C-alpha positions as CSV (number, residue, x, y, z in Angstrom):
1,X,21.5,4.7,11.6
2,X,19.6,6.4,8.8
3,X,17.7,9.5,9.9
4,X,13.9,9.7,9.4
5,X,14.3,12.5,6.9
6,X,16.7,10.5,4.7
7,X,14.5,7.5,4.8
8,X,11.5,9.7,3.7
9,X,13.6,10.7,0.6
10,X,15.0,7.2,0.1
11,X,15.4,5.7,-3.4
12,X,14.3,2.4,-2.0
13,X,10.6,2.3,-1.3
14,X,8.6,-0.3,0.5
15,X,5.9,-2.3,-1.3
16,X,3.0,-4.0,0.5
17,X,1.4,-6.2,-2.2
18,X,-1.5,-8.5,-1.4
19,X,-2.4,-11.0,-4.1
20,X,-3.4,-13.9,-1.9
21,X,-6.8,-12.5,-0.8
22,X,-9.2,-9.6,-1.1
23,X,-9.5,-7.7,2.2
24,X,-12.4,-6.1,4.1
25,X,-13.0,-2.4,3.9
26,X,-11.8,-1.9,7.5
27,X,-8.5,-3.7,6.9
28,X,-7.7,-2.1,3.6
29,X,-8.5,1.4,4.7
30,X,-6.7,1.0,8.0
31,X,-3.5,-0.2,6.3
32,X,-3.7,2.8,3.9
33,X,-4.2,5.3,6.7
34,X,-1.1,3.8,8.5
35,X,1.1,4.5,5.5
36,X,1.5,8.3,5.8
37,X,1.7,8.0,9.6
38,X,4.6,5.6,9.2
39,X,6.4,8.0,6.8
40,X,5.7,11.0,9.1
41,X,6.3,9.5,12.5
42,X,8.1,6.2,12.1
43,X,10.9,7.0,9.8
44,X,9.7,4.9,6.9
45,X,10.5,5.5,3.3
46,X,7.5,5.9,1.0
47,X,5.2,2.9,1.0
48,X,3.0,1.6,-1.9
49,X,0.1,-0.7,-1.0
50,X,-1.4,-2.7,-3.8
51,X,-4.4,-4.9,-3.1
52,X,-8.1,-5.7,-3.8
53,X,-11.2,-5.4,-1.7
54,X,-14.0,-7.9,-1.2
55,X,-17.2,-6.6,-2.9
56,X,-17.7,-3.2,-1.2
57,X,-18.6,0.4,-1.7
58,X,-16.7,3.3,-0.1
59,X,-17.8,6.9,0.2
60,X,-15.5,10.0,0.4
61,X,-14.7,11.6,3.7
62,X,-17.2,14.5,3.3
63,X,-20.1,12.6,1.8
64,X,-23.4,11.7,3.6
65,X,-23.4,7.9,3.3
66,X,-27.2,7.6,3.7
67,X,-27.7,10.1,0.8
68,X,-25.0,8.4,-1.4
69,X,-26.0,4.8,-1.0
70,X,-29.1,2.5,-0.9
71,X,-27.9,0.9,2.3
72,X,-30.7,-1.7,2.2
73,X,-29.6,-2.9,-1.2
74,X,-26.0,-3.1,0.0
75,X,-27.0,-5.3,2.9
76,X,-29.3,-7.5,0.7
77,X,-26.4,-8.0,-1.8
78,X,-23.8,-8.6,0.8
79,X,-21.8,-5.5,-0.2
80,X,-19.7,-3.9,2.6
81,X,-19.8,-0.2,3.0
82,X,-17.5,2.2,4.7
83,X,-16.0,5.7,4.6
84,X,-12.4,6.5,3.7
85,X,-10.2,9.3,5.1
86,X,-9.7,11.0,1.7
87,X,-12.2,13.1,-0.2
88,X,-13.9,12.6,-3.5
89,X,-16.9,10.5,-4.4
90,X,-18.3,7.0,-4.0
91,X,-16.3,4.1,-5.4
92,X,-17.4,0.5,-6.0
93,X,-14.6,-1.9,-5.1
94,X,-14.1,-5.7,-5.5
95,X,-11.6,-8.4,-6.5
96,X,-11.3,-7.2,-10.1
97,X,-10.4,-3.6,-9.2
98,X,-6.8,-2.6,-8.2
99,X,-6.8,-0.6,-4.9
100,X,-3.8,1.5,-4.4
101,X,-2.6,3.4,-1.4
102,X,0.6,5.5,-1.2
103,X,2.1,7.1,1.8
104,X,4.8,9.7,0.8
105,X,6.4,12.8,2.2
106,X,4.8,15.9,0.8
107,X,8.3,17.3,-0.1
108,X,9.4,14.2,-2.0
109,X,11.4,15.2,-5.2
110,X,9.2,15.1,-8.2
111,X,5.9,15.5,-6.3
112,X,4.2,18.7,-7.2
113,X,2.6,20.8,-4.4
114,X,-1.1,21.0,-3.5
115,X,-3.9,18.6,-4.2
116,X,-3.9,19.4,-7.9
117,X,-0.2,19.0,-8.1
118,X,-0.3,15.6,-6.4
119,X,-3.0,14.4,-8.8
120,X,-1.0,15.5,-11.8
121,X,2.2,14.0,-10.5
122,X,0.8,10.6,-9.6
123,X,-1.6,10.5,-12.6
124,X,1.6,10.4,-14.7
125,X,2.6,7.2,-13.0
126,X,-0.8,5.5,-13.7
127,X,-0.8,6.8,-17.3
128,X,2.6,5.2,-17.7
129,X,1.3,1.9,-16.1
130,X,-1.6,1.8,-18.5
131,X,0.7,2.5,-21.4
132,X,2.8,-0.5,-20.5
133,X,-0.2,-2.7,-21.0
134,X,-1.2,-1.1,-24.2
135,X,-3.8,1.5,-23.1
136,X,-3.5,5.3,-23.8
137,X,-5.0,7.3,-21.0
138,X,-5.0,10.9,-20.0
139,X,-5.6,12.9,-16.8
140,X,-9.0,14.7,-16.7
141,X,-9.2,17.3,-13.9
142,X,-10.4,17.3,-11.3
143,X,-9.4,13.7,-10.5
144,X,-10.1,11.1,-13.2
145,X,-8.0,9.1,-15.6
146,X,-9.8,8.6,-18.9
147,X,-9.5,6.5,-22.0
148,X,-11.3,8.0,-25.0
149,X,-13.5,10.0,-22.7
150,X,-14.4,7.2,-20.4
151,X,-13.2,6.9,-16.7
152,X,-10.8,4.0,-15.9
153,X,-9.5,5.3,-12.6
154,X,-10.4,7.9,-9.9
155,X,-7.8,9.6,-7.8
156,X,-8.0,10.9,-4.2
157,X,-5.6,12.3,-1.7
158,X,-5.4,13.8,1.8
159,X,-2.6,15.4,3.8
160,X,-1.5,13.7,7.1
161,X,0.1,15.9,9.8
162,X,1.2,18.3,7.0
163,X,4.5,16.3,6.4
164,X,3.1,13.3,4.5
165,X,0.1,12.4,2.5
166,X,-2.1,9.5,1.5
167,X,-2.8,9.0,-2.2
168,X,-5.6,6.7,-3.2
169,X,-6.8,5.3,-6.5
170,X,-9.0,2.5,-7.8
171,X,-8.1,1.2,-11.2
172,X,-10.8,-0.7,-13.1
173,X,-9.5,-4.0,-14.4
174,X,-13.2,-5.1,-14.6
175,X,-16.3,-3.6,-13.2
176,X,-19.9,-4.4,-12.3
177,X,-22.0,-1.6,-13.6
178,X,-25.4,-3.2,-12.7
179,X,-24.2,-3.4,-9.1
180,X,-23.3,0.3,-9.2
181,X,-26.6,1.4,-10.5
182,X,-28.4,-0.8,-7.9
183,X,-26.7,0.4,-4.8
184,X,-25.8,4.0,-5.5
185,X,-28.3,6.7,-4.7
186,X,-27.0,9.2,-7.2
187,X,-28.5,12.7,-6.8
188,X,-30.7,13.8,-9.7
189,X,-28.5,16.9,-10.2
190,X,-25.6,14.5,-11.0
191,X,-27.7,12.3,-13.3
192,X,-28.6,15.5,-15.2
193,X,-25.0,16.1,-16.0
194,X,-24.2,14.6,-19.4
195,X,-21.3,12.5,-18.0
196,X,-23.8,10.5,-16.0
197,X,-26.6,9.9,-18.5
198,X,-25.4,6.3,-18.9
199,X,-22.9,4.7,-16.6
200,X,-22.0,2.2,-19.3
201,X,-21.0,5.0,-21.6
202,X,-19.2,6.9,-18.8
203,X,-16.8,4.1,-17.6
204,X,-14.4,1.6,-19.1
205,X,-12.1,-1.1,-17.9
206,X,-8.7,-2.5,-18.7
207,X,-10.3,-5.7,-20.0
208,X,-12.8,-3.8,-22.2
209,X,-10.0,-1.7,-23.7
210,X,-7.7,-4.6,-24.4
211,X,-10.5,-6.9,-25.6
212,X,-9.1,-9.9,-23.7
213,X,-8.7,-11.3,-20.2
214,X,-6.1,-9.5,-18.1
215,X,-5.1,-10.3,-14.6
216,X,-4.9,-8.2,-11.4
217,X,-1.3,-9.4,-10.9
218,X,-0.3,-8.1,-14.3
219,X,-1.8,-4.7,-13.6
220,X,-0.1,-4.5,-10.2
221,X,3.2,-5.3,-11.8
222,X,2.7,-2.5,-14.4
223,X,1.9,0.0,-11.7
224,X,5.0,-1.1,-9.7
225,X,7.2,-0.7,-12.7
226,X,5.7,2.7,-13.6
227,X,6.5,4.1,-10.1
228,X,10.1,2.9,-10.3
229,X,10.5,4.5,-13.7
230,X,8.8,7.8,-12.8
231,X,10.5,8.4,-9.5
232,X,13.8,6.6,-10.3
233,X,13.4,4.2,-7.3
234,X,13.4,0.5,-6.5
235,X,10.8,-1.4,-4.4
236,X,11.6,-3.7,-1.6
237,X,8.6,-6.1,-1.0
238,X,7.7,-5.8,2.7
239,X,4.9,-6.1,5.1
240,X,3.8,-3.9,8.1
241,X,6.1,-4.0,11.0
242,X,5.0,-4.3,14.6
243,X,4.6,-0.5,15.0
244,X,2.5,-0.3,11.8
245,X,0.4,-3.4,12.7
246,X,-0.5,-1.7,16.0
247,X,-1.6,1.4,14.1
248,X,-3.7,-0.7,11.8
249,X,-5.4,-2.6,14.7
250,X,-6.1,0.7,16.4
251,X,-7.6,2.2,13.3
252,X,-9.8,-0.8,12.7
253,X,-11.1,-0.7,16.2
254,X,-11.4,3.1,16.7
255,X,-12.4,4.1,13.1
256,X,-13.4,1.6,10.5
257,X,-15.7,-0.6,12.5
258,X,-17.4,2.2,14.4
259,X,-20.8,3.6,13.3
260,X,-19.6,7.1,14.4
261,X,-17.1,7.1,11.7
262,X,-19.0,5.2,9.0
263,X,-22.1,7.4,9.4
264,X,-20.1,10.4,10.4
265,X,-21.0,13.2,12.8
266,X,-21.6,15.5,9.9
267,X,-25.3,14.8,9.6
268,X,-27.6,17.6,8.8
269,X,-30.3,18.6,11.3
270,X,-33.9,18.1,10.5
271,X,-35.6,20.9,8.5
272,X,-32.4,22.4,7.2
273,X,-32.4,24.1,3.8
274,X,-30.4,22.2,1.2
275,X,-28.3,23.7,-1.6
276,X,-27.0,21.3,-4.2
277,X,-24.7,22.6,-6.9
278,X,-22.6,20.7,-9.5
279,X,-19.3,22.5,-9.6
280,X,-15.8,22.1,-11.0
281,X,-14.8,20.8,-7.5
282,X,-17.5,18.2,-7.5
283,X,-21.0,17.9,-6.2
284,X,-21.4,20.5,-3.4
285,X,-24.2,20.0,-0.8
286,X,-24.8,22.8,1.7
287,X,-27.2,22.3,4.7
288,X,-28.2,25.5,6.4
289,X,-30.6,26.7,9.1
290,X,-31.5,30.3,9.8
291,X,-32.3,32.3,13.0
292,X,-33.9,35.5,11.9
293,X,-31.7,36.9,9.2
294,X,-28.5,35.1,10.4
295,X,-27.0,31.7,9.7
296,X,-27.5,29.6,12.8
297,X,-25.9,26.4,11.5
298,X,-24.2,25.3,8.2
299,X,-22.7,22.1,7.0
300,X,-20.6,21.7,3.9
301,X,-20.6,18.2,2.4
302,X,-20.1,16.6,-1.0
303,X,-17.6,14.7,-3.2
304,X,-14.9,17.4,-3.2
305,X,-11.3,17.5,-1.8
306,X,-10.5,19.5,1.3
307,X,-9.4,19.0,4.9
308,X,-11.6,18.8,8.0
309,X,-9.7,21.8,9.5
310,X,-10.4,24.0,6.5
311,X,-14.1,23.0,6.4
312,X,-14.5,23.8,10.0
313,X,-12.9,27.2,9.5
314,X,-15.4,28.1,6.8
315,X,-18.4,26.8,8.7
316,X,-17.3,28.5,11.9
317,X,-16.8,31.9,10.2
318,X,-20.3,31.7,8.7
319,X,-22.1,31.0,12.0
320,X,-24.2,33.9,13.1
321,X,-23.2,36.0,10.1
322,X,-25.9,37.8,8.1
323,X,-27.3,35.5,5.4
324,X,-26.9,38.3,2.7
325,X,-24.6,37.6,-0.2
326,X,-22.1,40.4,0.7
327,X,-21.7,39.3,4.3
328,X,-21.3,35.6,3.3
329,X,-18.6,36.5,0.7
330,X,-16.8,38.8,3.1
331,X,-16.7,36.2,5.9
332,X,-15.5,33.4,3.6
333,X,-12.9,35.8,2.1
334,X,-11.5,36.5,5.6
335,X,-10.4,32.8,6.0
336,X,-10.0,31.7,2.4
337,X,-6.7,30.4,0.8
338,X,-5.9,28.7,-2.5
339,X,-7.3,25.2,-2.9
340,X,-9.1,25.4,0.5
341,X,-11.7,23.4,-1.4
342,X,-9.9,22.1,-4.4
343,X,-11.3,23.5,-7.6
344,X,-13.8,25.8,-5.9
345,X,-14.0,29.6,-5.7
346,X,-15.7,31.9,-3.2
347,X,-18.4,33.0,-5.6
348,X,-19.5,29.4,-6.3
349,X,-19.5,28.4,-2.7
350,X,-21.6,31.5,-1.9
351,X,-24.1,30.5,-4.6
352,X,-24.6,27.1,-3.0
353,X,-25.1,28.7,0.4
354,X,-27.7,31.1,-1.0
355,X,-29.5,28.2,-2.6
356,X,-29.7,26.5,0.8
357,X,-30.9,29.7,2.3
358,X,-33.6,30.0,-0.3
359,X,-34.8,26.4,0.4
360,X,-34.7,26.9,4.1
361,X,-37.0,29.9,3.8
362,X,-39.5,27.7,1.9
363,X,-39.6,25.0,4.7
C-alpha cells in the first residue's frame, strides 16, 4: 500500500475534466474545495480540476458581496453569484471561460513557497499552455497573466490545513465585457486607476489574440499538457471517489448554498468609518468604529490574499488600542509576519486604518 505522503508526491496526478456540461457555482466551488482536503487527509496525489461554470459571478473570500455586485442586475439577468474560499477579486465566469482548480501538497517539488511563490510557479504552467496555442503571456504581480498589457487570466490561492493548498484560475477563452460592466459595482477608487479606465482595453481573450474560433476543449488540453511538462508528471483521468463525493455534498449543503457563507459574517456595522486604499496588495477596505480615542471594532476586507486566521489576529490586536498612528503600528508589528497580507506592508495598512478613523470622526 502506498503511503499518503508518497501519493502526495506522486508523478501520476489525477485529472477531473468536465467537458459535458457547465456546472453551478455551488458544485464547482465545492469540488475545488474538496481537492486540497483529499490531498491532505485522504492520501490523494495532486488533483487538477478543469471545467466551466454556468453564467455566474464569484467574489473573493474577503470581499463584501453587496458592495462588489449589483445583485438586482445579477438576478434580472439570471447570473448566479457566490463566494469562493480563496482571496482576490470578483470574477465573471461562464461556458467560454476555463475554470481551473488544483489541489497540491505545499511541499511538492518545484512549487515555490508562499503565496507569491505559488503564483510564480503555477503562472509558468499557464504561460506554457498559452504558448502552446500561439499566445505569448507574462506574469504580472500580484496575480494576473497578461498579453501585451491586457489581462487574460487571474490567479488565486489559499492554504488548506497548512499541508496542502488550493490554486484557482479563470482563463478567458471568450468574455462578455458588457455583462461585467452591468453587474459589477466597481468602487470609484478602482475606476480611477488607469488600468480600469476601460474594461475593453484592460482585458483580452484567447479568441481575440488568435483572431479565430478556439474551443474550450483545446485550451483544457493545452493546460493539461503544460502541467505534465512543467512538473514532469502524467495525468490519470478520474472522478471524485465516494469519500470526495461526500465532502462535495457536505460543502454544497453547509457552505455554497447558505446565505451565511455567500453574504459572509464579515459585514460592517452601521455608521462605521470606511478607509479605501488602492495598494499593491489589491483594494483594501477598512471599516472602523471608535469608542473615545480607542478602536472599538475593525474589519479588514478587500480583494487581497491572506488567511482568516491572520486577519483575525490583526483585527483582534487592534481592538481597544489607541487610534494613534504609533499605537496602531506597534500593535500590528507585534503580530506581523511576511506575506500576512500578500503584497502589503504595515505602513500601508496603517494608512488605510487612519483613513477609516478620519471618516468615522466625520460621521
